N, C-alpha and C positions, 0 to 999 in steps of 0.2 A: 794524492795529490797531484796535481794540474803538473805543465810543463814551464806556466808561467812564472812557480815562487819553486821550483826545484833548487837545491841548493847544493852547492861543492862541498864537501868534506875532503881533510885530509886525514887518515889514520895511519899513525905512525908505530910500528911494532916490529921490532926485531924477528919477533913469531908470527909473522902477519899471517901465513899462510893457513894459522891454525884458526887465524879468522875468520874464515871464508865465509862459512854459512851467515856469520855476522855479518859481512859488508855485504851476501845477497839479499839477507833481511831488508838491509837499509834501504836498496837498491830499489825492490818489491815497495818498499815507502813513497818511491819519488825521487830519492837524492842519489846525486851522483857522487861519487866515492873512488878517491886517487889515496894509493897507498907507497910508502917509503919506507925502508928497513930502518934507517940510524938519523938520527939528526943534522947529521951535515947536509944529507939527499933533501930531505925536510925542508931546512933553510932554501936551498937552491931550486927546490920547487916553488918555493913560496912566493921567491923573486922576480920567477918567469909566469907562473901563472899565478890569477887571482884565487883564492879557497875564501868560503865563505864561516870555516870551523875547522878546527884541528884537535884532532883525537891523540890523547901524545903518551905512549908508555914513557913510563921513569925511569925503567932499569935497562938500559939497552948498552953494548958495547959502543965505545967510545965516548961522543955526545953525550950525559947525561938528560935524562927531558928536563929537567930543572935548568941545566943550563942552555938548554935548545930553545927554552921558552925566554929567558934573555935575548936573545939575536932575535928571535921574534918579534919580540915589540918592538928590538930598534928599526924592525921595518915597515910593521903595522901595529900600531899601539893597541890599538881597540879590537884588534881580531878576537873573538871566542874561540880559547883554550881550554880544554877538558883534561887533566890528568889524568892515566889509566895506573893504575898500581898493586903492587901485591902487598905494599907496603900500609899498615893502616897506624905508625908512631906521630903521636903527636909534632913533634920536632919537623917531620916532612910537611903535614899538613900545614905548619906554618908557614915553613918556606914560602910552598905554595901557591898560601895567601897574601903573603908577601910580596910573590912577583907578580901579582895579577890575576892568578888561574880564576877562570870563571867556575869552575866546579869542578869534581875529582870525583873518581868510581872507582870501586875495589875490587880488584882481581878474585875469583872468574865473573865476569861480566856477564852481566843477564842481556838478549835483546832487547825486552820492553824497556829495560834500564838505559840502554845506550840512548834508545828512540826517544825517550824520554827528554833525558838532557838535553838532544838535538833540537826538540820539539819546541823545549823553553828559551832554550837562547836563538834559534835560527827564526821562530813563529811565533813566540808566546807575544808579543806586539799586538801581532795581525789575528791572533785568535782571542786575546784580552778585548781589542777594539769592536771586533765583528759582535763578541760577548755584549760590548756595553752598545752597541748600535740596538739590537734585539732588546736588550732588556729596557732600552729607554724607548723604543716603540709600543713596548708592551706595557710599558708605565706609565707613559706620555697618555693615553686614553684617561688613566684612571685619575692622574693629575688633571685632568680639565674637566673631571667627572666631579670632584672635589670641591672645584671652585663653587659653587653652585649649595654648598653644605655653609651648614651655620656654623663658621669657627671659633673656638676659644682662642684666648691669648696663644696655650700654650701649642695649641695645633698649628698658628701662624708661623711662630719658631723651628718647629720640628721643619714644616714645608717649608722653612727659606733656605735650611741648615740640607734639607734635599734636593734645594735649586741649585744651589751654589757647587753641592757634590756632583752633579750631572753636568753643568756646565763646566767642571775642570775635568772630568772624565772624556768628555765629548770633546773640549779641546783637544788633547792627546789623538784620538782616534782622527783626525783631520776631517770629520763629517762634515761638512760645511752645510748642506739641506738640514742633517738633524740638527746643529747648533741654531739653525735658523728657527726652526719648530720651537725649541724654546725658548729661544728671544722674544718669539710673537707670544707665548704662554706668560712668560717672565711679567711683557708689558700688564697684557689680561690680569696677569695677578696681581700687581704693584698698584692698579688701579683700584682693584677691588680693597686690598689692603687701607689705600689711602680711604674708602668710604667705611672700613672699619673703626680705621682712626674717626674720624669725623664722629662717625656713630660715639663713641666710646671712649674717648681721650679725655674729656672735660672731667667724667662720671668718673675714672681713676684715680683723678686728681682729689678727691675727698672719699675715697673711701679707705678702711681697713688696710693695712698692707698686704692679709692674707687673702682678701678677697678679690685683688687686683694684680697684676703681673709684676713685678720685682720692675724699679724704677733708678732711675738716676740715685735718686736720695738713701736707696737703700745700702749701694754695692759695698759702703764698707762695714755696716754691721751687720750685712746677712754672712760676707766671705772675708775681711780681716778680721773681725773683732774675733773671734776662733782661734783665729791665729796667734793672736797677741797672747789673749789666755794661756796657749798650751807653748810659745816658744819665747824662748829670750829675744830672739832675735828676728824680727819681720820683715822681707822687702815689701812696698806695695808701688806699683808702676803703672803709670795711665800711656799709652801712647797713644797720642792727640791725632782724631780722624782715623784711625784704621777700623777697617771694614771687616766682618765675621770671614768673608772669602780670603781675605789676605793673613789674617790671621791662621786660617787653615794650612795656610802653604806655609807660615815661618815654623808652624808648631813641630814639624818632621826633624826640626834642626835642634830642638833642646829636648826631644824625649830620650834621648840616649842620657839624659842627665837627671830628668824626674819625670814623678809618676802625674799626669796630669789627669786632672779632673776639669772636665768642661761645663759651663754652664752658660746661659745667656739673660739680657735683662733688656729693657726698653726703656731712651735715650726720653729725658724730657724733649719739649719745645720750649726756643728752638734749640733743634740739634746745634748750634752750634757753641764754639768752646767759652763766652761769657758765662751761656745758662748754662750747659748740662756739665760742665767739668766742675764749677762753683757748686755746684747739687751734689756731684760727688764729695767733695771735699767736706761740704757741710752739712750733708743729710738735710739738706733744706730744700724748699724750692724757692726762686728765686724771690718773690716776694716775701716770702718768710725773712729772706737774708735781710732785704731792705729793711724789712721794720725791726729784725733783732740786731742786727750790726750794718747800720747807715753810715757807719765809717769805713767798710769795705766794699762800700759801691756808688759808685759816681751816676745818681739817676739820672737817664736820656743817654748814658753813652751804650755803646756796642764794642766797644774798643778792647782786645785783651788787655792789651798794655797798660789802662786802667782799671779795668776790672777782674783781672785775674790777677793781683798784685799778693792778695792775701789768704794764699790756699793753706798754706800750712797754719797761721791764724785758723783757719774756718777748720784746718781737721783738727786741730788739737781743740777746739771748743765743743767740735764733735764728741771726740772721744769722751771728753769731761760729763756729756749730758747723758752720754752711755754709761755712764763710770767703768770703764776701762782702765785700768793700770798699765800703763807700760813697766817694762824692766829695765829701763834703760831713758837715755835720748831719746825725743821725735827730730827729724834731721828730715831736708826737704831741700832737693836740688833740682833743676830743669836745665834741661841740656837743649838749645838750639844748633850749635854750632861744632863742624869734627873735632873743632881744637877743644870746645866744653867737654865732649865726649873722651876724649882722651884725656884731659885731665882726671874726668869721673873716676875711668878704669883705673887710673893709680893710686887713687883713694880710697875707692870700695872696699879694700878690705879691712882698712880702721872703721870705715860707716856702719859697716854688718857685724860692730861686735856686740852688742846690745841696742834692744831698744827697737824702735820702728823707723826705715827710712821710706821718704816717699817719694820717688821719681817721675819726673814729668819729661818726657821725649816727644819731641816735635816736629821730626823731619819729616815724618807722613803730611802731615798737615801743612808745612812749607814748600813741599815737594807738588800737592796738590794747587796751594794757591799760584807758585809756579809755573804749573804746568799751562793755567791760562793765560801767563801774559809770554809764554818762552815757544816759538817755533818751534825749536829742536825739543823742546819736551813731550809737545804733540805729537811731532815726529817720529820719536824712541815709544811713545804710548799711546798709540791712537784709539783702545781701545779697553776695554776691561781686562782681559788676559793680560796686554802687554802690561797694563799698568799693574796690573801683580805680579807679574813677573819679575819688572822693574824694584817693587817694593822688597821681592824678595829676592833679589842682585845686592840692595844696599843692607837688608840685613846680616847675609851672609858677611860682610865686611864692617860692620857696625860696630860702635861701643856696647851698644844694648844686647848684642849676642854675648863680648866680653864679661859685662856686667851679670850676664847671668852664668856663666859659666865658672864666675869668681863666686856667686852666690851656693851653687851649687857643689865648691869645694869645701865651702864651710859652712854645710849642711843648713844655711837658712832658706824656707820657703819661702815663694812668692805668688802674691796674687796680682795678677796682671791682668788689664783690660784697656778698655777706648772709651773716651767721653760719648763720641758720636762717629759715625760714618758721612760716606760723600756718593751722590749719587750721578750716574754720567747724563748731561743735561744737552738736552735735543729740541726741547719745543720752548718757544719762546709766550710770556705772557705779557700782558701791558696795564700795567699800576697804574693807577692816578693820583699822583699825593703832592703837598706842598713840596718847598725846598729845605726844609727840616725832617723830612722822613729819610729814616738812616739807610746805608746803602748797601746792606749786604741782598742779594740775589736771591737766594732764596728766603729770607725773613724778610720783612718792614716792619717798622711801627711809627705810626704818623699822625697828625692830625686831620682824620673822614678818610684817612686812604682809604682803597676801593680798586676792586681789580676788572678788568672788561669782560674777562671772561670767569666769571663766578664761579662755575662747575670744575674749577683748575687750581680753587686756592680755599682755604681756612681762614674765615674772618674772623677773629675775635672782638668783640667788643667790648669786654667787661675783664678787665687785667687780673680779676678778683677770683674770676673762674679757671681761667688757666693758671692761676698762682701765682703771674708775674707782676711785673713793678710795676704802678697806678701810677700813671704819667699825667694825667689829667681829664679830664671828662670826654672829649673828644677824640681822644689817641687812643686808635685801633692798632693792633696786630693783627698784619696778614702772613700764613706760610705757604707757601708754594707745594704741588701736590706732582707727585709722579715724576718722570723727569722735564719738568717744567722750568724757567728761570724768569724773573722778574725785567720788564725793560720799561721804559717810561717813553711817552707819544713822541719826547724831545727826543731827537738821534736816533731812529727806530734801529733803523735799517746798521747802521753802527753797532749798537750792540747786539743787534741779534746775531750779525754775526763775527763782531768778537768775542763773544762768551757760547757761540755753537760746539758741542760734545765738550764743555768743561766738567771736570768732575766738582759739584758743589755742593755745599751743604749749610743746614738752615731750617729745612720744610720733614715736608711727612713723605717719607719713603721706605721700605723696609731695607735699606741699604743703608741709610741713617740709621734708623732707631734700633733694629735688633743689632744688639752684639755682644761680642764675648765674654765673659767673664773665665780666665782659667785659674785656676789652684795648684800650686807648682810645688810639691814635696820631692828634696833630691833625694833619689837613690842612694 
């Protein structure tokens, strides 16, 4: 061990002389070891001199180890403390855990056992970070080579999951150079994915479901229906605009309550709420919704307020088509505000009695839209990692977590998913359209709409092929690819700067299209 990472340990034991060989062993491994024979002296030493870890005997004359822990915590709340004791009584272990002791060693102590605990608490992060960096460098070459292979949709989903994992792990290490390598690989991979979708997407829409990836229209039949058959009460949650990487950060907060089985599906295009979420609730593509339920779709609109009013009715119709019989009523709740969330938490026990409760949570989508318009949010979440952290902070204190905890208490299983994600957009693409074109920045439809840079857009001239609503002979749909966003020739610079760095949705990217579905069974 080098002097750069040499750490100071305070070993407190009334029989410290009997531990001389142990202390020498630690010193040979590069640690500096100070000693004390009682709790009072240990506390005074900690006040006077900084230490990195305390090895603390429980049974000592005078102040006991447990009492000493309390005094140390008042001075340094986060100083690592390891209890060393002859006792294996469960009550003593409970006391130690309750007082935030970081580890527990039972005498007689083995030198390697002590070393292992010290390494884990003092150097664990550094060792893990080094291992992560080494593993990524090795895997990076393989991922680059894999880009040239022909991917199946399963491989695209698996590789995206691995990219997310590496991004999170590298963020913890602080290795900016390696994180930059990964971001470069992600840009290349995002481009490859866009080409894959351009070549295959329209074919998916006309294939039997067994021969294509699971799409928005399959979510209810594939994941929700089996639970409805097996349970009296089921909770179905759609978190608007939740990305796969965000779910990976939220999942650990509910793993203590649920056994979680995670799957993936691909959002339809546009990856926007009026289309993708309606497809989930209806089990139909947007063009089919217009044909079968014209009363539920205002043709020519892309406004959530007018197009997502009938999700409960569409879900009920889908359950009827699938011949799924609920064991109670179908309930539907949509949460926009904190106050609505608080009211929901209060009434969720009654909602979960029998039947199916469908819940739409809009916070992440509101945050995504608000970030584009708010300098404060842009400052708080300037990049993807900060954006993930912001979503995680919300979830820790959200009504959604309260709902999930209550469902677990009542033994109610949950299917939790998202309707679409969002992508961090940094490249403007000019589109030409008439004034009646839709306003979304990642997809548009309008009369003879076109793009200046055709390679950065997916133009669909035949709505029927894309299973989208037919809006007229010359009305085309266009979707932004990769990390681009649409701007008009007029006020070009204004819109380029205004939306640069925004998280947007509606187009073609893995962040928007490859989405999580979690089946959660209470423990």
